[in-house]
C-alpha positions, 0 to 999 in steps of 0.5 A: 327562786323558781318563780325568777327562773320561770320568768327569765326562761318564759316566752312572751305571749303572741296574741292572735288577731280575732276572726272577723266575719270577712274571714270566716267568709273567706275560709268558707268560700276556699274549702268549697272547691267542687261545684257539687262537694261531698258531705265529707267537704262541708262537714269542716265548712258547716263547722267554722260559722257554728264555732264562731257563732258560739264561741266555741272551742276545738275541743267542743267542736269535734265532739258535736254529733248530728243528733246534737244538731237541729235545723229549723226555718 
């Protein structure tokens, strides 16, 4: 009885389209508004490609700190 009511009252799942590199590039470009953006403006822009490349969830991205990131040539 409970299973039947859950099926009847549930909403259908709406699947979202995957993010493509073109969508990601447009998102990054649209978030850089100034010619000389501040570091607080660049933080979310830097997180987009990191999240995309690493398949991170937002909950994982928000816990990344500066000491966790290392840039190498």
